[in-house]
C-alpha positions in Angstrom: 31.5 61.9 139.1 31.9 60.5 142.6 34.5 62.1 144.8 35.7 60.4 148.0 37.5 62.6 150.5 38.2 60.9 153.9 39.8 62.3 157.0 42.2 60.5 159.2 44.7 61.3 162.0 48.2 60.6 160.8 48.7 58.6 163.9 46.1 56.0 162.8 47.3 53.1 160.8 46.9 53.4 157.0 43.9 51.7 155.5 43.8 49.8 152.2 41.1 52.2 150.8 42.8 55.4 151.8 43.8 56.2 148.2 46.2 59.1 148.0 47.2 60.0 151.6 47.7 63.8 151.7 49.2 65.4 154.8 47.6 68.9 155.2 49.6 70.1 158.2 52.2 72.8 157.9 54.6 71.0 160.3 55.6 67.3 160.2 53.7 65.6 163.1 55.8 64.7 166.1 56.7 61.1 166.6 55.8 60.0 163.1 58.5 58.4 161.0 58.2 59.5 157.3 58.8 55.9 156.3 55.8 54.7 158.3 53.4 57.5 157.4 52.7 56.3 153.9 52.1 60.0 152.9 51.8 60.3 149.1 51.7 64.1 149.1 52.5 66.8 151.7 50.7 70.1 151.0 52.1 72.3 153.7 50.9 75.5 152.0 47.2 74.5 152.2 47.3 74.4 156.0 46.3 77.4 158.1 48.9 80.1 158.5 51.1 80.0 161.6 49.3 83.1 162.9 45.8 81.6 162.5 46.9 78.2 164.0 48.4 79.9 167.0 45.4 82.1 167.5 43.0 79.2 167.3 45.0 77.0 169.7 42.3 74.3 169.4 40.0 76.4 171.6 36.5 75.1 171.0 35.1 78.6 171.7 37.1 79.9 168.7 36.0 77.1 166.3 33.4 79.0 164.3 35.7 82.1 163.9 38.6 79.8 163.0 36.5 78.1 160.3 35.6 81.5 158.7 39.2 82.7 158.9 40.6 79.5 157.4 38.0 79.6 154.6 39.2 83.2 153.9 42.8 82.0 153.7 41.8 79.1 151.4 40.0 81.5 149.1 43.2 83.5 148.7 45.0 80.4 147.3 42.7 78.9 144.6 45.6 77.2 142.9 46.3 75.0 145.9 42.6 74.0 146.1 42.6 73.2 142.3 45.7 71.0 142.8 44.0 69.1 145.6 40.7 68.9 143.6 42.6 67.4 140.7 43.9 64.6 142.9 40.4 64.0 144.2 39.1 63.6 140.6 41.6 60.8 140.0 40.5 58.7 142.9 40.0 58.5 146.7 41.9 61.0 148.8 42.5 60.9 152.6 43.4 64.1 154.3 45.8 63.5 157.1 46.2 65.8 160.1 47.8 65.6 163.5 45.2 67.4 165.7 43.7 65.5 168.6 40.2 66.9 168.1 38.7 64.9 165.2 35.7 67.1 164.7 37.2 70.6 165.1 40.4 70.9 163.1 41.5 72.5 159.8 41.2 69.2 157.8 37.4 69.2 158.6 37.2 72.7 157.1 39.3 71.9 154.1 37.1 68.9 153.3 34.0 71.0 153.6 35.5 73.6 151.2 36.6 70.9 148.7 33.2 69.2 148.7 31.5 72.6 148.3 33.7 73.3 145.3 32.7 70.0 143.7 29.0 70.7 144.4 29.4 74.1 142.7 31.1 72.5 139.7 28.3 69.9 139.3 25.5 72.6 139.3 24.3 73.5 135.8 25.1 77.0 134.7 21.6 78.4 135.1 22.4 81.5 133.1 23.2 79.5 130.0 20.0 77.5 130.2 17.9 78.0 127.0 14.9 78.9 129.2 16.9 81.9 130.6 17.4 83.2 127.1 13.7 83.4 126.6 12.7 87.0 127.4 9.2 88.1 128.5 8.6 89.6 125.1 9.7 86.4 123.3 7.1 84.2 125.0 4.2 85.4 122.8 6.1 85.3 119.5 5.8 81.5 119.1 
């Protein structure tokens, strides 16, 4: 299965290949009219907490710690991730965010987490492999 998850600032014009446009900010972006945004889904709850967002303040020096803390927050709400993953399985998804920094924002982290979850799903369950059931004592029985 191919999954396409794009990132785009909500201030950028919608593209024809955006698929489902999902706003992943807790607050509606300033200066954006809902009618013009073409947002198909607004997942406020998947955004970083107010406390984490305020602490980060888009300070590049806090980026790595922010990533870790936001990943921890996401891990505590697996149902939200599953909901978003279900949308990703149905077709292209574009995560929309308002942050100015296009490389260090929560949508980047969310995309990394989602893609990591899809990679985990795609891995074969090694414990259920027939080779794993073959014990050391069984090898000479054949």
